[in-house]
Backbone as ProteinMPNN parsed JSONL, in Angstrom:
{"seq_chain_A": "MKITVTQEHINKGKRQSRCFCPIALAIKDVLGQNCDPRVGDMCIFIGKDPKQYYVTPWQAKAFISIFDSGGIPNPIEFELEPFVRIA", "coords_chain_A": {"N_chain_A": [[19.903, 3.344, 58.418], [20.914, 6.425, 57.292], [24.074, 7.67, 56.494], [26.017, 10.5, 56.087], [29.033, 11.541, 55.068], [30.776, 14.394, 55.21], [32.815, 17.011, 53.684], [33.672, 18.595, 55.765], [33.667, 16.758, 57.917], [35.738, 15.122, 57.03], [37.884, 16.928, 57.074], [38.069, 17.432, 59.828], [38.495, 14.928, 60.894], [40.439, 12.277, 62.422], [43.214, 10.406, 61.509], [43.619, 6.838, 61.572], [42.012, 6.516, 63.815], [39.517, 5.068, 65.634], [37.412, 6.255, 66.933], [37.306, 8.955, 66.272], [37.407, 9.299, 63.564], [36.422, 10.458, 60.244], [33.999, 9.112, 59.601], [33.005, 8.283, 62.094], [32.55, 10.82, 63.199], [30.524, 11.705, 61.497], [28.503, 9.871, 62.132], [28.006, 10.636, 64.761], [26.844, 13.101, 64.24], [24.394, 12.282, 63.27], [23.264, 10.645, 65.3], [23.687, 12.015, 67.647], [25.88, 13.783, 69.845], [26.542, 12.379, 72.132], [26.616, 9.711, 71.584], [28.585, 6.748, 71.081], [30.459, 5.938, 68.776], [32.51, 3.438, 67.268], [34.591, 2.853, 64.772], [35.464, 0.46, 62.422], [37.164, -1.421, 59.828], [35.74, -3.701, 59.372], [33.472, -3.767, 61.036], [31.095, -1.598, 62.706], [30.72, -0.308, 65.803], [28.253, 0.906, 67.972], [27.47, 2.371, 70.888], [27.376, 0.707, 74.091], [27.186, -2.077, 74.144], [29.046, -4.71, 73.112], [28.14, -6.774, 71.567], [26.395, -5.858, 69.751], [26.312, -4.536, 66.562], [27.063, -2.832, 63.443], [27.59, -3.975, 60.156], [30.358, -2.916, 58.335], [29.825, -1.021, 55.484], [30.783, -1.519, 52.012], [31.488, 0.874, 50.721], [32.254, 2.506, 52.818], [34.417, 1.034, 53.792], [36.267, 1.336, 51.684], [36.619, 4.106, 51.825], [37.76, 4.366, 54.423], [40.179, 3.009, 54.019], [41.509, 4.671, 52.151], [41.607, 7.113, 53.596], [42.982, 6.43, 56.036], [45.436, 5.702, 55.021], [46.638, 8.036, 54.37], [45.601, 9.426, 52.254], [43.22, 11.649, 50.645], [40.001, 11.223, 50.788], [36.945, 11.434, 48.86], [33.871, 13.043, 49.877], [31.258, 10.923, 51.14], [28.236, 8.927, 51.048], [26.22, 6.614, 52.7], [24.308, 3.699, 53.632], [23.672, 2.358, 56.813], [23.103, -0.856, 57.805], [20.613, -2.518, 59.869], [21.292, -3.374, 63.363], [23.322, -6.219, 64.078], [23.041, -9.043, 66.024], [25.161, -10.831, 68.049], [25.168, -14.136, 69.128]], "CA_chain_A": [[20.275, 4.673, 58.832], [21.727, 7.061, 56.266], [25.227, 8.4, 57.009], [26.63, 11.372, 55.094], [30.346, 12.021, 55.487], [31.014, 15.634, 54.477], [34.196, 17.51, 53.663], [33.962, 19.06, 57.125], [34.045, 15.576, 58.702], [37.061, 14.7, 56.556], [38.865, 17.904, 57.562], [38.187, 17.331, 61.288], [38.762, 13.55, 61.286], [41.795, 11.854, 62.791], [43.612, 9.141, 60.873], [43.861, 5.688, 62.454], [41.225, 6.654, 65.044], [38.211, 4.416, 65.537], [36.385, 7.093, 67.564], [37.309, 10.328, 65.769], [37.559, 9.328, 62.109], [35.301, 11.18, 59.64], [32.756, 8.337, 59.669], [32.522, 8.395, 63.48], [32.021, 12.174, 63.36], [29.241, 11.757, 60.777], [27.534, 9.108, 62.93], [27.646, 11.501, 65.896], [25.911, 14.121, 63.749], [23.078, 11.653, 63.097], [22.742, 10.071, 66.543], [23.951, 12.888, 68.782], [27.277, 13.801, 70.276], [26.764, 11.473, 73.26], [26.766, 8.32, 71.159], [29.981, 6.321, 71.186], [30.784, 5.061, 67.653], [33.859, 2.928, 67.071], [34.522, 2.463, 63.373], [36.519, -0.396, 61.904], [36.93, -1.789, 58.44], [34.821, -4.836, 59.309], [32.214, -3.463, 61.699], [30.944, -0.328, 63.398], [30.022, -0.459, 67.079], [27.651, 2.131, 68.494], [26.935, 2.06, 72.201], [28.207, -0.047, 75.032], [27.057, -3.523, 73.987], [29.919, -5.164, 72.024], [27.475, -7.794, 70.762], [25.559, -5.174, 68.762], [27.152, -3.785, 65.644], [26.708, -2.738, 62.032], [28.643, -4.396, 59.239], [30.847, -1.754, 57.607], [29.53, -1.126, 54.055], [31.975, -1.482, 51.163], [31.868, 2.262, 50.447], [32.942, 2.979, 54.014], [35.71, 0.34, 53.83], [37.146, 2.01, 50.722], [36.889, 5.42, 52.4], [38.69, 4.17, 55.532], [41.472, 2.628, 53.447], [42.123, 5.874, 51.577], [41.853, 8.098, 54.65], [44.002, 5.977, 56.975], [46.745, 5.595, 54.358], [47.144, 9.375, 54.118], [44.915, 10.048, 51.136], [42.07, 12.509, 50.937], [38.845, 10.656, 50.081], [35.798, 12.295, 48.577], [32.716, 12.816, 50.754], [30.439, 9.765, 50.76], [26.949, 8.707, 51.693], [25.926, 5.187, 52.689], [23.307, 3.209, 54.592], [24.059, 1.332, 57.777], [22.043, -1.841, 58.001], [20.286, -2.682, 61.298], [22.206, -4.117, 64.221], [23.433, -7.674, 64.073], [23.308, -9.462, 67.401], [25.938, -12.071, 68.149], [24.624, -14.968, 70.213]], "C_chain_A": [[21.226, 5.241, 57.774], [22.823, 7.902, 56.932], [25.828, 9.206, 55.863], [27.93, 11.915, 55.682], [30.693, 13.218, 54.601], [32.499, 15.993, 54.461], [34.602, 18.017, 55.04], [34.37, 17.897, 58.028], [35.453, 15.119, 58.327], [38.137, 15.63, 57.112], [39.114, 17.766, 59.062], [38.619, 15.938, 61.754], [40.223, 13.28, 61.59], [42.082, 10.498, 62.168], [43.9, 8.069, 61.931], [43.114, 5.79, 63.776], [39.845, 6.047, 64.841], [37.087, 5.334, 66.027], [36.277, 8.499, 66.98], [37.613, 10.407, 64.276], [36.352, 10.072, 61.511], [33.967, 10.428, 59.72], [32.167, 8.399, 61.076], [31.914, 9.776, 63.729], [30.667, 12.324, 62.67], [28.153, 11.008, 61.541], [27.08, 9.934, 64.127], [26.681, 12.602, 65.461], [24.504, 13.563, 63.589], [22.473, 11.262, 64.446], [22.926, 10.959, 67.768], [25.372, 12.723, 69.286], [27.57, 12.857, 71.441], [26.865, 10.016, 72.857], [28.257, 7.996, 71.104], [30.349, 5.405, 70.019], [32.262, 4.678, 67.647], [33.855, 2.257, 65.701], [35.735, 1.618, 62.999], [36.208, -0.797, 60.482], [36.016, -2.999, 58.286], [33.463, -4.528, 59.941], [32.28, -2.117, 62.412], [30.121, -0.589, 64.649], [29.475, 0.897, 67.497], [27.014, 1.771, 69.825], [27.858, 1.16, 72.982], [28.193, -1.56, 74.823], [27.921, -4.006, 72.821], [29.298, -6.255, 71.152], [26.548, -7.177, 69.724], [26.451, -4.329, 67.867], [26.511, -3.702, 64.268], [27.875, -3.27, 61.224], [29.055, -3.171, 58.43], [30.579, -1.935, 56.109], [30.807, -0.975, 53.214], [32.422, -0.057, 50.864], [32.672, 2.835, 51.615], [34.315, 2.314, 54.14], [36.71, 1.015, 52.899], [37.561, 3.381, 51.252], [37.946, 5.309, 53.502], [40.092, 3.867, 55.01], [42.206, 3.846, 52.895], [42.523, 6.844, 52.678], [43.004, 7.678, 55.562], [45.382, 5.832, 56.344], [47.303, 6.966, 53.96], [46.501, 10.09, 52.949], [43.779, 10.943, 51.597], [40.879, 11.981, 50.132], [37.795, 11.724, 49.804], [34.718, 12.052, 49.625], [31.886, 11.638, 50.23], [29.132, 9.766, 51.538], [26.679, 7.207, 51.6], [24.869, 4.878, 53.739], [23.957, 2.208, 55.531], [22.861, 0.422, 57.976], [21.785, -2.005, 59.497], [21.317, -3.526, 62.048], [22.168, -5.6, 63.922], [23.734, -8.053, 65.514], [24.013, -10.807, 67.364], [25.387, -12.854, 69.335], [25.615, -15.182, 71.312]], "O_chain_A": [[22.218, 4.608, 57.412], [22.551, 8.726, 57.805], [26.114, 8.662, 54.796], [27.921, 12.653, 56.667], [30.881, 13.072, 53.393], [33.318, 15.365, 55.131], [35.76, 17.88, 55.435], [35.306, 18.023, 58.816], [36.257, 14.775, 59.193], [39.182, 15.169, 57.569], [40.239, 17.959, 59.523], [39.064, 15.783, 62.891], [41.12, 13.958, 61.088], [41.291, 9.563, 62.288], [44.363, 8.367, 63.032], [43.546, 5.202, 64.767], [39.095, 6.477, 63.964], [35.944, 5.207, 65.588], [35.261, 9.169, 67.173], [38.027, 11.453, 63.777], [35.362, 10.29, 62.209], [32.918, 11.05, 59.889], [30.956, 8.551, 61.232], [30.884, 9.891, 64.393], [29.77, 12.987, 63.19], [27.008, 11.458, 61.593], [25.897, 9.933, 64.47], [25.799, 12.992, 66.226], [23.526, 14.292, 63.756], [21.297, 11.524, 64.699], [22.365, 10.67, 68.825], [25.977, 11.658, 69.165], [28.734, 12.564, 71.713], [27.168, 9.165, 73.693], [29.09, 8.903, 71.084], [30.537, 4.207, 70.229], [33.135, 5.482, 67.974], [33.205, 1.232, 65.497], [36.879, 2.009, 63.23], [35.111, -0.542, 59.984], [35.563, -3.292, 57.179], [32.428, -4.973, 59.445], [33.353, -1.577, 62.68], [28.976, -1.034, 64.573], [30.161, 1.913, 67.386], [26.105, 0.943, 69.871], [28.986, 0.89, 72.57], [29.102, -2.252, 75.282], [27.585, -3.752, 71.664], [29.859, -6.621, 70.119], [25.975, -7.894, 68.903], [27.24, -3.514, 68.343], [25.547, -4.407, 63.968], [29.031, -3.037, 61.577], [28.2, -2.465, 57.896], [31.057, -2.903, 55.518], [31.786, -0.376, 53.66], [33.623, 0.197, 50.762], [33.648, 3.559, 51.415], [35.277, 2.963, 54.553], [37.86, 1.242, 53.274], [38.724, 3.768, 51.137], [38.914, 6.069, 53.514], [41.077, 4.411, 55.51], [43.397, 4.023, 53.149], [43.648, 7.342, 52.693], [43.901, 8.476, 55.835], [46.39, 5.839, 57.051], [48.331, 7.044, 53.287], [46.823, 11.247, 52.679], [43.429, 10.985, 52.777], [40.761, 12.258, 48.938], [37.771, 12.777, 50.441], [34.654, 10.967, 50.203], [31.826, 11.396, 49.025], [28.951, 10.484, 52.522], [26.884, 6.598, 50.55], [24.579, 5.694, 54.614], [24.697, 1.322, 55.102], [21.756, 0.873, 58.274], [22.645, -1.668, 60.311], [22.093, -4.276, 61.456], [21.131, -6.16, 63.565], [24.592, -7.444, 66.152], [23.55, -11.771, 66.754], [25.167, -12.299, 70.411], [25.311, -15.858, 72.294]]}, "name": "protein", "num_of_chains": 1, "seq": "MKITVTQEHINKGKRQSRCFCPIALAIKDVLGQNCDPRVGDMCIFIGKDPKQYYVTPWQAKAFISIFDSGGIPNPIEFELEPFVRIA"}
């Protein structure tokens, strides 16, 4: 799944927020506003099942680090790999 984080997402995003960061807002634009993304630097959960997640790509990790530390990152685009299911 291709995720594009735009300047608009960056402007509207909330720092230190797993649910309202720019990446979460971009995911909502792809999957619909009713999806429930929770973005972390290690994994991204979408939906209610905590055993299903995406591994956070390195580009997104760098973006999160800059954004959460008060910086203004550039817009990015990355691919989320399919769900990983924990046994």
